[in-house]
C-alpha positions as CSV (number, residue, x, y, z in Angstrom):
1,M,16.8,-11.7,-8.6
2,I,20.4,-12.7,-8.7
3,L,21.3,-16.0,-6.9
4,K,24.3,-18.2,-6.6
5,I,23.0,-21.8,-6.7
6,T,24.2,-23.7,-3.7
7,A,22.1,-27.0,-4.0
8,K,20.1,-28.8,-6.6
9,K,17.7,-31.8,-6.2
10,E,15.5,-33.5,-8.8
11,K,12.1,-34.5,-7.4
12,P,9.6,-35.7,-10.0
13,F,5.9,-35.8,-9.2
14,I,2.7,-37.2,-10.9
15,G,0.6,-34.5,-12.6
16,D,-3.2,-34.2,-12.7
17,E,-3.4,-36.3,-15.8
18,G,-1.2,-39.1,-14.4
19,D,2.0,-38.2,-16.2
20,E,5.3,-37.8,-14.5
21,I,6.6,-34.3,-14.4
22,I,10.3,-33.8,-13.8
23,Y,10.8,-31.0,-11.3
24,F,13.8,-29.5,-9.6
25,W,14.3,-27.8,-6.2
26,Y,17.2,-25.4,-5.8
27,S,18.8,-23.4,-3.0
28,G,20.4,-20.2,-3.8
29,L,22.2,-17.4,-2.0
30,R,20.8,-14.0,-2.8
31,E,23.7,-11.7,-3.8
32,E,22.3,-8.5,-2.4
33,D,21.8,-9.5,1.2
34,G,23.1,-13.1,1.6
35,A,19.6,-14.6,2.2
36,T,19.1,-18.3,1.2
37,I,16.1,-18.8,-1.1
38,K,14.7,-22.2,-1.9
39,F,12.7,-22.4,-5.2
40,G,11.2,-24.9,-7.5
41,S,11.6,-25.1,-11.3
42,L,10.8,-27.2,-14.3
43,S,14.3,-26.4,-15.6
44,G,17.3,-28.5,-14.7
45,D,19.7,-26.1,-16.4
46,Y,21.1,-24.5,-13.3
47,E,24.3,-26.0,-11.8
48,V,25.7,-25.7,-8.3
49,G,28.1,-22.8,-8.1
50,S,26.5,-20.9,-11.1
51,I,25.2,-17.4,-10.8
52,V,21.8,-16.9,-12.3
53,D,19.4,-13.9,-12.8
54,I,16.0,-15.5,-12.3
55,L,12.4,-14.3,-11.9
56,L,10.7,-15.9,-8.9
57,E,7.0,-15.8,-7.8
58,K,6.3,-16.0,-4.1
59,S,3.1,-17.6,-2.8
60,E,1.6,-18.5,0.6
61,R,0.4,-21.9,1.6
62,I,-1.3,-22.8,4.9
63,V,-0.1,-26.1,6.2
64,D,-1.3,-28.1,9.2
65,R,1.6,-29.3,11.4
66,K,0.4,-31.4,14.3
67,G,-2.9,-29.6,14.6
68,K,-1.4,-26.2,14.3
69,K,-1.9,-24.2,11.1
70,I,1.1,-22.2,9.9
71,T,1.9,-20.1,6.8
72,K,4.6,-21.4,4.5
73,Y,6.1,-19.3,1.7
74,V,6.9,-21.0,-1.5
75,Y,9.0,-19.7,-4.4
76,K,8.8,-21.0,-8.0
77,E,10.5,-19.9,-11.2
78,V,8.4,-17.8,-13.6
79,K,9.1,-18.3,-17.3
80,I,8.3,-15.3,-19.5
């Protein structure tokens, strides 16, 4: 998928073994149709304004919002 990066945010979290994992959240504009995609990545290499060809995996999560369960789609980078 080809995206133009429009935003980047570093948001570390604590892993299962108690170590800090540096993680990044990006927003990107999909070139083919202009849709905005938000995705997570372990890589901090992408800069705002750059155009990247990236492989993303889409997954579903069920979240509870004020007693109502909704489906949320999450994208994350897949490294080959």
